[in-house]
C-alpha positions in Angstrom: 43.0 11.3 -2.6 40.6 12.8 -0.3 38.2 13.8 -3.3 38.7 10.4 -4.6 37.9 8.7 -1.4 34.7 11.2 -0.7 33.4 9.8 -4.3 33.5 6.6 -3.6 32.5 6.7 -0.1 29.7 8.7 -1.7 29.1 6.0 -4.5 28.6 3.4 -1.8 25.7 4.6 0.7 23.8 5.7 -2.7 24.3 1.7 -3.7 23.7 0.6 -0.1 19.9 3.4 0.5 19.2 1.8 -3.2 19.6 -1.6 -2.9 16.9 -1.3 0.9 15.0 0.8 -1.8 14.2 -2.1 -4.1 13.0 -5.0 -2.9 12.0 -6.9 -0.1 14.4 -8.6 2.2 12.8 -10.4 4.5 14.6 -10.9 8.1 17.5 -9.0 6.1 15.5 -5.8 6.1 16.7 -3.4 8.4 14.8 -1.7 11.4 15.2 1.7 9.3 14.3 0.9 6.6 11.2 -1.5 7.9 9.2 1.3 9.7 9.7 3.6 6.6 8.0 0.6 4.3 4.1 0.9 4.5 1.8 -1.6 5.8 1.5 -4.1 2.8 5.4 -4.0 2.8 5.9 -4.5 6.3 3.3 -7.7 6.0 5.5 -9.1 2.7 8.7 -8.1 4.9 7.3 -9.9 7.6 6.4 -12.5 5.1 9.1 -13.4 3.4 11.3 -13.8 6.9 8.7 -16.1 8.5 8.6 -18.3 5.7 12.4 -18.2 5.4 12.3 -19.6 8.8 9.9 -21.4 8.6 8.5 -22.7 5.5 5.2 -21.4 5.7 3.4 -18.0 7.4 -0.7 -18.1 8.9 -2.4 -14.8 8.6 -1.9 -15.0 12.3 1.7 -16.0 12.7 2.1 -12.6 10.4 0.2 -10.7 12.1 2.1 -12.0 15.7 5.2 -11.6 14.4 4.3 -7.8 13.0 3.7 -7.1 16.3 6.5 -8.0 17.3 9.2 -6.7 14.8 7.2 -3.1 15.5 7.7 -3.6 19.3 11.2 -4.6 18.2 12.1 -1.9 16.1 10.7 0.6 18.2 13.6 0.7 20.6 16.5 3.2 20.8 19.5 2.2 18.7 17.5 0.0 16.5 18.0 1.3 12.9 20.3 -0.9 11.2 19.3 -3.8 13.1 17.8 -6.5 10.7 14.1 -7.0 11.4 15.0 -11.1 12.0 16.3 -9.7 15.6 13.4 -9.9 16.9 14.4 -13.5 17.6 17.6 -13.0 19.8 15.6 -10.5 21.8 
């Protein structure tokens, strides 16, 4: 029984990790994923977050939001927090 539970847990963790790498989740991207993204992917994640909240995003809006998200994600213990949590902090 323990072996089955371990296999199921491993499968869930693998699928979770794969889904985090499979695309741009916008504001639901976790800080742990965000900080490991390329600069271009970070820009796209922030752009998607902003456009889903506001309908559009200028280059200046994106640049300012990236600064805020970067600072937000540098706080200790934020690895599992979504980047759109920056609006709550």
